[in-house]
Rosetta silent file (secondary structure, phi, psi, omega in degrees, C-alpha in Angstrom):
SEQUENCE: XXXXXXXXXXXXXXXXXXXXXXXXXXXXXXXXXXXXXXXXXXXXXXXXXXXXXXXXXXXXXXXXXXXXXXXXXXXXXXXXXXXXXXXXXXXXXXXXXXXXXXXXXXXXXXXXXXXXXXXXXXXXXXXXXXXXXXXXXXXXXXXXXXXXXXXXXXXXXXXXXXXXXXXXXXXXXXXXXXXXXXXXXXXXXXXXXXXXXXXXXXXXXXXXXXXXXXXXXXXXXXXXXXXXXXXXXXXXXXXXXXXXXXXXXXXXXXXXXXXXXXXXXXXXXXXXXXXXXXXXXXXXXXXXXXXXXXXXXXXXXXXXXXXXXXXXXXXXXXXXXXXXXXXXXXXXXXX
SCORE:     score description
SCORE:     0.000 S_00000001
   1 L     0.000  126.250  173.828   40.431    1.179   30.942 S_00000001
   2 L   -98.008  101.926 -173.992   43.628   -0.794   30.464 S_00000001
   3 H   -59.537  -29.840 -179.104   44.446   -0.172   26.810 S_00000001
   4 H   -63.301  -19.899  179.904   46.918   -3.060   26.769 S_00000001
   5 H   -76.888  -14.436 -173.906   43.977   -5.483   27.167 S_00000001
   6 L   -98.284  116.125 -177.591   42.531   -4.435   23.788 S_00000001
   7 L  -140.030  155.541  175.393   43.986   -6.291   20.825 S_00000001
   8 L   100.282  155.027  176.797   42.963   -7.325   17.346 S_00000001
   9 E  -112.127  125.594  178.508   41.339   -5.741   14.301 S_00000001
  10 E  -110.684  144.591  173.520   37.596   -6.269   13.787 S_00000001
  11 E  -126.150  125.075  173.872   35.604   -5.624   10.629 S_00000001
  12 E   -74.276  115.268 -176.877   31.815   -5.410   10.659 S_00000001
  13 L   -90.185   90.292 -176.851   30.824   -7.641    7.736 S_00000001
  14 L   -70.537  130.196  174.182   27.682   -5.955    6.485 S_00000001
  15 E  -130.586  148.959  176.116   25.222   -8.172    4.648 S_00000001
  16 E  -131.818  121.464 -178.698   21.837   -7.415    3.202 S_00000001
  17 L    52.786   41.084  176.119   19.396  -10.211    2.424 S_00000001
  18 L    79.384   13.324  179.085   22.190  -12.740    2.618 S_00000001
  19 E  -121.239  122.047  179.278   24.580  -10.866    0.334 S_00000001
  20 E   -66.953  139.464  177.773   27.841   -9.445    1.663 S_00000001
  21 L   -81.232  141.377 -174.981   28.443   -5.810    0.816 S_00000001
  22 H   -55.278  -38.657 -176.939   31.530   -5.072   -1.264 S_00000001
  23 H   -62.480  -30.245  179.726   32.902   -2.558    1.234 S_00000001
  24 H   -66.318  -39.483  178.286   33.117   -5.271    3.896 S_00000001
  25 H   -70.004  -35.760  175.397   35.423   -7.349    1.708 S_00000001
  26 H   -64.613  -40.102  179.597   37.509   -4.243    0.939 S_00000001
  27 H   -67.120  -33.787  174.931   37.780   -3.526    4.660 S_00000001
  28 H   -62.846  -37.993  177.863   38.967   -7.074    5.267 S_00000001
  29 H   -61.826  -47.273  178.680   41.734   -6.402    2.734 S_00000001
  30 H   -71.107  -38.217  177.391   42.866   -3.264    4.547 S_00000001
  31 H   -60.555  -36.219  177.933   42.267   -4.879    7.931 S_00000001
  32 H   -62.267  -42.983 -179.202   44.545   -7.742    6.870 S_00000001
  33 H   -65.283  -42.833 -178.072   47.351   -5.301    6.079 S_00000001
  34 H   -74.063  -36.563  177.488   46.994   -3.433    9.363 S_00000001
  35 H   -63.599  -39.100  177.637   46.589   -6.599   11.454 S_00000001
  36 H   -64.408  -38.962  177.164   49.795   -7.962    9.924 S_00000001
  37 H   -60.211  -41.393 -175.630   51.626   -4.749   10.845 S_00000001
  38 H   -85.785  -14.011 -177.768   50.456   -5.060   14.435 S_00000001
  39 L    70.815   38.247 -178.061   50.893   -8.826   14.606 S_00000001
  40 L  -126.139  173.788 -179.793   47.285   -9.414   15.711 S_00000001
  41 L   -79.791  149.579  171.836   44.243  -11.364   14.526 S_00000001
  42 E  -106.809  121.629 -175.866   41.766  -10.070   11.945 S_00000001
  43 E  -117.250  130.560  173.166   38.180  -10.839   12.924 S_00000001
  44 E   -98.339  134.753 -177.570   35.079  -10.490   10.774 S_00000001
  45 E  -109.700  110.225 -173.294   31.854   -9.831   12.659 S_00000001
  46 E  -112.359  116.464  179.662   28.826  -11.308   10.846 S_00000001
  47 E  -115.507  145.580  176.765   25.311  -10.544   12.095 S_00000001
  48 E   158.379 -160.374  176.307   21.989  -11.716   10.688 S_00000001
  49 L  -130.936  123.672 -175.961   19.650  -14.695   10.554 S_00000001
  50 L    58.858   50.217 -178.667   20.663  -17.821    8.631 S_00000001
  51 L  -119.030    6.920 -175.020   23.845  -16.148    7.383 S_00000001
  52 H   -59.287  -27.486 -178.912   26.479  -18.613    8.584 S_00000001
  53 H   -65.268  -16.552  179.855   27.130  -19.754    5.010 S_00000001
  54 H   -79.241  -12.721 -176.460   28.697  -16.347    4.306 S_00000001
  55 H   -61.935  -35.170 -179.844   31.541  -17.027    6.739 S_00000001
  56 H   -62.108  -38.631  179.148   33.502  -19.017    4.146 S_00000001
  57 H   -66.668  -38.391  177.519   33.608  -16.008    1.827 S_00000001
  58 H   -65.060  -38.048  177.759   34.900  -13.815    4.636 S_00000001
  59 H   -62.017  -38.726 -177.646   37.582  -16.400    5.365 S_00000001
  60 L   -76.721   -6.429  177.730   38.698  -16.310    1.725 S_00000001
  61 L  -111.782   23.166  167.769   39.070  -12.519    1.879 S_00000001
  62 L   115.293  -10.834 -175.876   41.589  -12.432    4.701 S_00000001
  63 L   -70.124  138.493  171.414   39.832  -13.083    8.017 S_00000001
  64 L   -83.602  -25.098 -172.704   41.633  -15.132   10.669 S_00000001
  65 E  -152.301  141.010  174.529   38.381  -15.544   12.559 S_00000001
  66 E  -124.095  122.512  175.160   34.673  -15.050   11.846 S_00000001
  67 E   -98.333  117.368 -175.709   32.245  -14.456   14.693 S_00000001
  68 E  -105.734  117.514  178.539   28.739  -15.393   13.543 S_00000001
  69 E  -113.521  112.635 -177.342   25.818  -13.943   15.523 S_00000001
  70 E  -118.965  136.216  178.808   22.435  -15.271   14.374 S_00000001
  71 L  -166.609  150.501 -179.401   19.025  -14.370   15.745 S_00000001
  72 H   -62.642  -28.200  179.285   15.574  -13.681   14.321 S_00000001
  73 H   -76.944   -5.242  177.786   15.866  -10.094   15.570 S_00000001
  74 H  -104.276    3.068 -177.478   18.960   -9.640   13.387 S_00000001
  75 L   -59.660  -40.808  175.493   17.251  -10.709   10.156 S_00000001
  76 L  -117.543  143.617 -179.413   16.712   -7.054    9.219 S_00000001
  77 L   -64.971  127.754  166.901   19.031   -4.266   10.308 S_00000001
  78 L  -135.875  144.490 -176.715   17.837   -2.248   13.278 S_00000001
  79 H   -59.756  -44.898 -176.516   20.046    0.118   15.241 S_00000001
  80 H   -60.953  -51.631 -173.752   19.060   -1.283   18.634 S_00000001
  81 H   -66.253  -48.404 -177.217   19.637   -4.950   17.899 S_00000001
  82 H   -66.340  -39.042  179.803   22.904   -4.636   15.992 S_00000001
  83 H   -63.205  -45.251 -177.902   24.348   -2.141   18.477 S_00000001
  84 H   -62.737  -45.980 -177.931   23.610   -4.352   21.485 S_00000001
  85 H   -63.453  -45.302 -178.755   25.108   -7.494   19.941 S_00000001
  86 H   -65.701  -42.934 -178.722   28.278   -5.718   18.756 S_00000001
  87 H   -67.744  -38.023  176.531   28.787   -3.879   22.052 S_00000001
  88 H   -59.756  -44.913 -179.927   28.259   -7.065   24.076 S_00000001
  89 H   -67.545  -41.228 -178.978   30.935   -8.821   22.010 S_00000001
  90 H   -65.134  -40.251  179.091   33.309   -5.847   22.121 S_00000001
  91 H   -67.415  -32.326 -179.053   33.019   -5.551   25.902 S_00000001
  92 H   -78.342  -42.253 -169.786   33.669   -9.267   26.276 S_00000001
  93 H  -106.286  -13.872  170.819   36.518   -9.722   23.775 S_00000001
  94 L    57.150   68.109  173.296   38.115   -6.255   23.709 S_00000001
  95 L   -73.436  152.119  178.470   39.167   -5.542   20.115 S_00000001
  96 L   -83.712  -32.731 -176.539   41.723   -2.792   19.572 S_00000001
  97 E  -137.842  141.446  175.935   40.248   -1.525   16.282 S_00000001
  98 E  -133.520  118.447  177.414   36.782   -1.784   14.730 S_00000001
  99 E  -102.389  140.655  177.194   36.131   -0.882   11.086 S_00000001
 100 E  -133.715  138.497  177.188   32.652   -0.283    9.646 S_00000001
 101 E   -67.375  141.855 -179.296   31.770    0.497    6.033 S_00000001
 102 L   -85.221   58.932  174.883   30.498    4.035    5.431 S_00000001
 103 L   -94.872 -176.963  176.429   27.216    2.810    3.944 S_00000001
 104 H   -61.175  -40.113  178.738   23.754    3.986    4.973 S_00000001
 105 H   -69.622  -47.430 -177.412   23.741    1.240    7.596 S_00000001
 106 H   -61.965  -36.054 -179.372   27.334    1.827    8.696 S_00000001
 107 H   -72.741  -19.403  173.825   26.841    5.560    9.117 S_00000001
 108 H   -87.281  -43.244 -175.071   23.936    4.825   11.436 S_00000001
 109 H   -72.216  -45.234 -174.461   25.536    1.928   13.305 S_00000001
 110 H   -54.262  -53.158 -179.100   29.067    3.284   13.820 S_00000001
 111 H   -62.333  -35.987 -179.470   28.199    6.368   15.911 S_00000001
 112 H   -67.480  -42.615  177.945   25.755    4.426   18.080 S_00000001
 113 H   -63.944  -44.215 -179.434   28.304    1.716   18.852 S_00000001
 114 H   -60.739  -42.782  179.946   31.005    4.300   19.565 S_00000001
 115 H   -64.971  -41.708 -179.442   28.747    6.199   21.959 S_00000001
 116 H   -65.882  -34.994 -178.931   27.739    2.999   23.756 S_00000001
 117 H   -89.414   -0.761  179.368   31.375    1.937   24.135 S_00000001
 118 L    56.976   48.746  179.418   32.453    5.452   25.170 S_00000001
 119 L  -131.952  178.699 -178.239   35.084    5.636   22.458 S_00000001
 120 L   -95.517  157.833  178.597   35.955    7.793   19.453 S_00000001
 121 E  -138.532  127.108  171.964   34.917    7.381   15.826 S_00000001
 122 E  -100.954  119.676 -171.372   36.522    8.863   12.718 S_00000001
 123 E   -96.732  147.542  170.500   33.858    8.977   10.025 S_00000001
 124 E    60.166   47.626 -175.504   34.062    8.647    6.244 S_00000001
 125 E   -75.640  150.421  176.476   37.773    7.806    6.095 S_00000001
 126 L  -118.766   -4.760  179.050   39.751    7.615    2.868 S_00000001
 127 E  -155.469  145.500 -176.800   43.041    6.345    4.322 S_00000001
 128 E  -135.974  140.538  171.861   44.077    4.148    7.248 S_00000001
 129 E  -150.846  171.591  177.533   47.371    3.455    9.004 S_00000001
 130 E  -136.635  153.520  171.306   48.577    2.315   12.417 S_00000001
 131 E   -96.401  113.545 -173.427   51.449    3.121   14.755 S_00000001
 132 L   -62.460  -35.451 -174.681   53.059   -0.220   15.493 S_00000001
 133 L   -61.350  -42.398 -175.533   54.653    0.936   18.761 S_00000001
 134 L  -121.197   -0.652  178.384   51.415    1.717   20.570 S_00000001
 135 L    76.624   10.439 -179.366   48.720    0.289   18.286 S_00000001
 136 E   -68.924  135.777  175.013   47.155    3.693   17.628 S_00000001
 137 E   -84.056  131.784  176.598   44.898    3.916   14.590 S_00000001
 138 E  -112.297  102.427 -174.918   45.625    6.842   12.255 S_00000001
 139 E  -106.222  126.348 -176.860   42.458    7.546   10.288 S_00000001
 140 E  -109.220  135.036 -179.532   42.486   10.180    7.546 S_00000001
 141 E  -146.120  156.710  175.591   39.374   11.930    6.257 S_00000001
 142 E   -69.371  144.182  179.343   38.495   15.116    4.355 S_00000001
 143 E  -136.258  164.426  179.939   37.770   18.150    6.530 S_00000001
 144 L    51.163   54.159  177.482   36.594   21.737    6.021 S_00000001
 145 L    67.770   22.045  178.834   34.521   20.871    2.971 S_00000001
 146 L    85.952    7.293 -177.813   37.264   18.694    1.530 S_00000001
 147 L   -79.993  -14.535  173.664   39.805   21.511    1.430 S_00000001
 148 E  -150.608  163.802  179.557   42.266   19.606    3.588 S_00000001
 149 E  -108.951  127.467 -178.396   42.841   16.067    4.842 S_00000001
 150 E  -109.022  131.527  174.451   42.861   15.483    8.612 S_00000001
 151 E  -101.876  123.284 -170.443   44.536   12.490   10.277 S_00000001
 152 E  -118.994  136.081  177.427   42.812   11.643   13.548 S_00000001
 153 L  -120.670  157.034  178.600   43.958    9.391   16.389 S_00000001
 154 L  -130.654   73.467 -170.009   42.129    8.085   19.456 S_00000001
 155 L   -73.833  -19.684 -170.564   44.992    7.254   21.868 S_00000001
 156 L  -104.335   -1.944 -176.832   43.057    7.150   25.142 S_00000001
 157 L  -136.802  153.604  177.335   40.069    4.929   24.339 S_00000001
 158 L  -138.908  151.688   -5.622   39.408    1.498   22.853 S_00000001
 159 L   -71.982  155.183  174.334   38.259    0.121   20.560 S_00000001
 160 E   -82.781  132.508 -172.929   39.365    2.695   18.026 S_00000001
 161 E  -122.997  148.065  175.558   36.649    3.047   15.397 S_00000001
 162 E  -150.941  139.409  166.289   36.409    4.295   11.831 S_00000001
 163 E   -98.284  139.271 -171.995   33.838    4.172    9.077 S_00000001
 164 E  -126.546  137.291 -177.596   35.479    3.792    5.667 S_00000001
 165 L   -66.026  145.805  170.838   34.167    4.642    2.223 S_00000001
 166 L   -64.963  147.532  175.236   33.410    1.948   -0.335 S_00000001
 167 L    84.444    0.347 -176.452   35.888    1.724   -3.202 S_00000001
 168 L   -84.087  -41.948 -173.838   38.877    3.056   -1.267 S_00000001
 169 L  -111.200  163.724 -178.891   40.742   -0.174   -0.515 S_00000001
 170 L   -96.091  145.362  174.480   41.564   -3.344   -2.446 S_00000001
 171 L   -74.139  158.518  170.715   40.246   -6.804   -1.594 S_00000001
 172 L  -122.937  155.455  179.364   42.650   -9.635   -0.847 S_00000001
 173 L  -123.669  128.880  176.734   42.191  -13.311   -1.624 S_00000001
 174 L  -132.605  171.224  179.371   43.412  -16.165    0.566 S_00000001
 175 L   -78.467  -19.577  175.305   42.539  -19.837    0.766 S_00000001
 176 L    70.395    8.020 -174.229   40.852  -19.296    4.134 S_00000001
 177 L   -64.635  -31.824 -175.779   41.779  -22.791    5.301 S_00000001
 178 L   -93.647    3.948 -177.420   43.088  -21.642    8.687 S_00000001
 179 L   -73.267  133.893  177.285   40.186  -19.333    9.475 S_00000001
 180 E   -93.181  125.733  178.301   38.279  -20.137   12.671 S_00000001
 181 E  -109.721  120.398 -174.955   34.486  -19.794   12.365 S_00000001
 182 E  -125.879  127.446  173.017   32.696  -19.419   15.686 S_00000001
 183 E   -87.204  124.756 -175.759   28.985  -19.101   16.371 S_00000001
 184 L  -103.894  151.606  178.701   28.522  -16.776   19.327 S_00000001
 185 L   -71.983  138.020 -179.930   25.659  -16.631   21.786 S_00000001
 186 L  -111.520  118.447  177.143   23.260  -13.746   21.247 S_00000001
 187 L   -98.043   84.880 -173.016   21.620  -12.211   24.320 S_00000001
 188 L  -143.755  125.344  177.981   18.807  -10.402   22.565 S_00000001
 189 L  -116.512  167.244 -179.855   15.094  -10.281   23.351 S_00000001
 190 H   -59.309  -31.806 -177.931   12.174   -8.659   21.581 S_00000001
 191 H   -71.524  -16.182  178.089   12.125   -5.953   24.251 S_00000001
 192 H   -76.661  -15.616 -175.176   15.672   -4.905   23.294 S_00000001
 193 L  -109.420  110.309 -175.924   14.455   -3.820   19.866 S_00000001
 194 L   -84.894  -15.191  177.992   12.377   -0.658   19.928 S_00000001
 195 L  -122.259  145.310  179.677   11.741   -0.557   16.194 S_00000001
 196 L  -121.609  138.603  174.319   10.395   -3.325   13.980 S_00000001
 197 L   -85.928  109.634 -178.392   10.808   -3.743   10.238 S_00000001
 198 L   -86.896  -34.044 -176.558    7.271   -4.406    8.999 S_00000001
 199 L  -159.967  144.256  174.886    7.944   -4.308    5.286 S_00000001
 200 L  -113.272  120.121 -179.228   10.793   -3.667    2.867 S_00000001
 201 L  -115.147  120.694 -179.248    9.810   -1.825   -0.319 S_00000001
 202 L   -94.341  141.032  175.509   12.399   -1.528   -3.058 S_00000001
 203 L   -73.375  158.149 -177.512   12.361    1.298   -5.565 S_00000001
 204 L   -82.314   -6.568 -176.866   12.090    0.378   -9.210 S_00000001
 205 L   -65.679  137.250  175.532   15.209    2.345  -10.128 S_00000001
 206 L  -103.116   93.962 -175.392   18.070    0.359  -11.579 S_00000001
 207 L   -97.820  125.720  179.986   21.096    2.234  -10.237 S_00000001
 208 L   -81.594  138.604  176.320   24.524    1.158  -11.441 S_00000001
 209 L   -83.062  103.471 -175.203   27.326    1.004   -8.877 S_00000001
 210 H   -67.297  -20.632  179.539   29.917    3.279  -10.488 S_00000001
 211 H   -68.866  -13.627  179.000   32.623    2.054   -8.108 S_00000001
 212 H  -100.132   -7.764 -172.992   32.537   -1.269  -10.023 S_00000001
 213 L   -71.976  143.674  177.550   32.592    0.277  -13.525 S_00000001
 214 L   -89.356  -28.738  177.642   35.551   -0.289  -15.863 S_00000001
 215 E  -129.194  126.220 -179.954   34.795    2.724  -18.074 S_00000001
 216 E  -128.840  132.435  172.707   33.383    5.981  -16.685 S_00000001
 217 E  -115.770  114.644 -174.786   32.540    9.178  -18.566 S_00000001
 218 E  -113.970  143.872  177.786   31.982   12.025  -16.104 S_00000001
 219 E  -117.248  150.048  179.414   30.709   15.540  -16.659 S_00000001
 220 L  -125.597 -164.895 -177.892   31.229   18.682  -14.620 S_00000001
 221 H   -56.239  -35.453 -177.451   30.139   22.286  -14.449 S_00000001
 222 H   -65.889  -10.322  176.749   31.933   23.019  -17.733 S_00000001
 223 H   -63.302  -35.518  170.043   29.441   20.853  -19.640 S_00000001
 224 L    99.478  -37.826 -177.095   27.187   23.891  -19.457 S_00000001
 225 L  -162.162  165.450  178.359   23.659   22.489  -19.564 S_00000001
 226 H   -64.268  -34.616  178.591   21.499   19.402  -19.153 S_00000001
 227 H   -64.151  -43.539  178.122   21.225   19.187  -22.936 S_00000001
 228 H   -66.730  -30.245  179.275   25.014   19.123  -23.272 S_00000001
 229 H   -65.828  -23.560  175.373   25.168   16.506  -20.511 S_00000001
 230 H   -61.721  -29.987  176.344   23.240   14.212  -22.841 S_00000001
 231 H   -65.264  -38.495  177.322   26.416   14.166  -24.963 S_00000001
 232 H   -61.209  -43.259  179.082   28.320   12.828  -21.956 S_00000001
 233 H   -64.547  -39.345  179.748   25.745   10.051  -21.617 S_00000001
 234 H   -64.696  -39.491  178.500   25.995    9.254  -25.340 S_00000001
 235 H   -66.040  -41.485  178.153   29.780    8.923  -25.112 S_00000001
 236 H   -60.684  -42.326  179.483   29.452    6.626  -22.104 S_00000001
 237 H   -65.768  -41.881 -179.522   26.992    4.468  -24.021 S_00000001
 238 H   -63.145  -35.765 -178.468   29.224    4.363  -27.107 S_00000001
 239 H   -84.226   -6.472 -176.695   32.205    3.248  -25.001 S_00000001
 240 L    74.408   28.049 -178.850   30.164    0.643  -23.142 S_00000001
 241 L  -114.158 -163.159  179.132   30.688    2.484  -19.868 S_00000001
 242 E  -122.243  157.082 -179.219   28.627    4.355  -17.298 S_00000001
 243 E   -92.442  151.130  176.440   28.009    8.042  -16.778 S_00000001
 244 E  -148.195  179.147 -178.864   29.056    9.977  -13.659 S_00000001
 245 E  -154.761  163.156  173.894   29.377   13.562  -12.550 S_00000001
 246 L   -81.421  174.433  178.204   31.136   16.026  -10.312 S_00000001
 247 H   -59.625  -38.855 -179.556   29.403   17.605   -7.333 S_00000001
 248 H   -62.044  -40.523  179.637   28.532   20.640   -9.444 S_00000001
 249 H   -65.974  -38.061  178.135   26.782   18.465  -12.038 S_00000001
 250 H   -66.873  -44.024 -178.883   24.791   16.706   -9.321 S_00000001
 251 H   -63.817  -29.737  178.389   23.773   19.987   -7.693 S_00000001
 252 L   -83.189   -5.124  176.857   22.524   21.275  -11.047 S_00000001
 253 L    82.507   16.104 -179.281   20.389   18.154  -11.465 S_00000001
 254 L   -79.739  -24.202 -179.580   22.181   16.864  -14.558 S_00000001
 255 L  -148.997  150.918 -176.720   22.959   13.500  -12.963 S_00000001
 256 L   -72.270  156.774 -177.791   21.706   11.689   -9.878 S_00000001
 257 H   -58.090  -31.366 -178.660   23.548   11.764   -6.562 S_00000001
 258 H   -63.450  -15.988 -176.508   24.323    8.021   -6.804 S_00000001
 259 H  -108.337   17.663  179.539   26.668    8.836   -9.714 S_00000001
 260 E   -82.498  133.100  176.892   28.732   11.554   -8.006 S_00000001
 261 E  -107.673  136.536  176.928   32.507   11.063   -7.939 S_00000001
 262 L   139.493 -174.665 -177.069   34.679   12.793   -5.343 S_00000001
 263 L   -62.613  -32.322  177.391   35.230   13.258   -1.632 S_00000001
 264 L   -98.952    8.375  176.594   31.529   13.835   -1.040 S_00000001
 265 L  -124.037 -130.327 -178.289   30.587   11.158   -3.566 S_00000001
 266 E  -110.171  154.824  174.617   32.113    7.826   -4.494 S_00000001
 267 L   -98.009  128.183 -176.479   35.692    6.713   -5.005 S_00000001
 268 L  -126.465  153.161  179.259   36.236    4.969   -8.353 S_00000001
 269 L  -139.970   60.378 -177.941   39.131    3.108   -9.984 S_00000001
 270 L   -75.689  169.600  173.366   38.070    2.342  -13.560 S_00000001
 271 L   -69.200  -41.050  178.961   40.312    1.286  -16.414 S_00000001
 272 E  -130.355  129.560  176.020   39.336    4.450  -18.324 S_00000001
 273 E  -124.865  117.220  179.594   38.023    7.692  -16.810 S_00000001
 274 E  -105.330  117.028 -179.002   36.934   10.454  -19.201 S_00000001
 275 E  -102.189  113.071 -176.699   36.502   13.843  -17.491 S_00000001
 276 E  -107.891  116.458  177.733   34.359   16.228  -19.548 S_00000001
 277 L    64.234   30.658  179.084   34.215   19.864  -18.483 S_00000001
 278 L  -108.557  125.732 -174.321   35.651   19.056  -15.054 S_00000001
 279 L   -70.267  -34.900  179.863   38.132   21.590  -13.680 S_00000001
 280 L   101.323   34.280  175.606   39.915   19.092  -11.419 S_00000001
 281 L   -60.895  151.517 -175.400   39.339   20.472   -7.922 S_00000001
 282 H   -57.259  -32.418 -179.257   41.045   18.400   -5.227 S_00000001
 283 H   -63.898  -36.472  179.185   37.677   17.210   -3.928 S_00000001
 284 H   -79.314  -44.363 -177.316   36.892   15.560   -7.273 S_00000001
 285 H   -59.159  -34.940 -179.723   40.391   14.299   -8.036 S_00000001
 286 L   -59.878  -24.306 -177.967   40.501   12.476   -4.693 S_00000001
 287 L   -92.361   -7.429 -175.961   37.688   10.249   -5.935 S_00000001
 288 L  -140.555    4.357 -172.590   39.183    9.245   -9.318 S_00000001
 289 L   -67.682  -16.506  179.556   42.948    9.780   -9.256 S_00000001
 290 L   -91.791    8.983  175.042   43.670    6.036   -9.090 S_00000001
 291 L   -61.369  145.852 -176.913   42.009    5.372  -12.467 S_00000001
 292 L   -66.090  -46.667  178.917   44.342    3.502  -14.833 S_00000001
 293 E  -130.319  125.307  179.546   43.906    5.949  -17.735 S_00000001
 294 E  -113.878  125.704  178.522   42.494    9.461  -17.316 S_00000001
 295 E  -116.784  124.042 -178.408   41.362   11.435  -20.364 S_00000001
 296 E  -111.442  133.979  174.824   40.422   15.085  -19.852 S_00000001
 297 E  -118.173  115.610 -174.605   38.339   17.203  -22.241 S_00000001
 298 E  -157.257  144.723  176.917   38.456   20.894  -21.352 S_00000001
 299 L   -68.498  -28.977 -173.954   38.637   24.287  -23.027 S_00000001
 300 L   -97.619  110.747 -178.626   41.283   25.406  -20.527 S_00000001
 301 L   -70.642  -13.540  179.079   44.656   23.752  -21.059 S_00000001
 302 L   -97.505    4.886 -179.745   45.790   25.038  -17.642 S_00000001
 303 L   -60.062  142.587 -178.880   42.890   23.414  -15.741 S_00000001
 304 L   -55.230  -29.456 -179.250   44.099   21.321  -12.761 S_00000001
 305 H   -60.614  -28.178 -179.581   42.551   18.185  -14.282 S_00000001
 306 H   -67.825  -21.838 -179.377   45.220   18.335  -16.994 S_00000001
 307 H   -75.633  -23.971  179.831   47.884   17.766  -14.329 S_00000001
 308 H  -104.701   -9.220 -177.116   46.471   14.352  -13.413 S_00000001
 309 L   -77.830  144.594  172.098   45.299   13.335  -16.903 S_00000001
 310 L   -79.430  -33.968  177.796   47.223   10.866  -19.030 S_00000001
 311 E  -134.911  132.428  178.356   45.716   12.439  -22.150 S_00000001
 312 E  -119.947  132.267  176.323   44.304   15.952  -22.477 S_00000001
 313 E  -114.539  114.764 -179.639   42.052   17.224  -25.257 S_00000001
 314 E   -94.246  116.408 -178.895   41.787   21.007  -25.381 S_00000001
 315 L   168.002  176.271  179.231   38.602   22.095  -27.101 S_00000001
 316 L   -76.786  118.895 -176.297   34.858   22.631  -26.976 S_00000001
 317 H   -62.363  -22.652  177.576   33.292   19.404  -25.729 S_00000001
 318 H   -68.047  -19.937  175.113   30.244   20.069  -27.948 S_00000001
 319 H  -100.406  -37.545 -175.701   32.589   19.468  -30.884 S_00000001
 320 H   -69.685  -47.861 -174.989   35.012   17.004  -29.309 S_00000001
 321 H   -62.834  -46.893  177.166   32.499   14.510  -27.876 S_00000001
 322 H   -57.659  -36.228  178.432   30.489   14.008  -31.113 S_00000001
 323 H   -67.298  -41.432  177.278   33.776   13.377  -32.947 S_00000001
 324 H   -62.183  -43.260  178.913   34.838   10.840  -30.321 S_00000001
 325 H   -60.405  -43.453  179.762   31.468    9.094  -30.568 S_00000001
 326 H   -62.359  -41.848 -179.605   31.799    8.944  -34.358 S_00000001
 327 H   -66.481  -40.865  178.924   35.314    7.504  -34.098 S_00000001
 328 H   -63.435  -44.222 -179.656   34.241    4.868  -31.563 S_00000001
 329 H   -65.739  -37.277  178.647   31.301    3.815  -33.731 S_00000001
 330 H   -63.350  -40.798  179.142   33.537    3.645  -36.800 S_00000001
 331 H   -66.139  -40.835 -179.937   35.968    1.339  -35.000 S_00000001
 332 H   -66.749  -38.503  179.727   33.113   -0.902  -33.833 S_00000001
 333 H   -67.084  -27.924 -177.351   31.606   -1.049  -37.325 S_00000001
 334 H   -81.577  -14.041 -177.952   34.978   -2.068  -38.743 S_00000001
 335 L   -75.270    0.000    0.000   35.336   -5.004  -36.352 S_00000001
């Protein structure tokens, strides 16, 4: 392998049923920053069937180039089909870096592509940088249960790959006028796909994406019980926000896994984040520290969460939260 032949930053633009996933647009934003550092092109890789109309949106979020691969076998995600198309393109065009969103699809696709291309993959990254001199990708992720952050490089193989969490990076907006959109040939037959999607059944649950929420009220182990966690939900409702929880709250069954904030959950950046009974372990703080305003409610004034909070309320949340709810309702009634 001649590493000098591999140039450019690629982003896998994940779409489902013709809708681009938010993490793909966030990755284009970060990819734009890193591509500019390296002085290379940023390419969005769009796979599916009848999805070419999405290329314009990718162009407006920073891509210099969009490669559109359309085929009936790409209509629904399958590991075999998507891996073959991406690897064929990567072997032909030799990108230096390939980013994939750490979604359910991305966590399946990324390792398979990396294995097929005989390269390395840093999974579930929370930070990205590059060394301009040699083009090495520096991917940072939590390690040892989130107790430390490891920065990993892949200097001897290309493309360098990383899956990146949703909600970590910011989108960028450009006019997209100079973006080149290219439809690429797909060498894919029915025999290349060992699994077939016969039917897609959606659950009836209406799950809110907390990474998009402007106001979040989160509860932790200190809430004490499922009954007390209902107070957290009431405060979230009163504020017009959504409820979330720490890992401890999820493990106790007080809130669903989809609403977990932290290194093993989701990264959020709301306007207001209210932490109720959350101690402030580094694993949790890593997922919410970029919130604009952080309000902590805790009995312990020395809890680590107080060090990152803009406002701290020391007291029993069973008394504090009802008072906050009453005050919020009073303000709304007076409007």
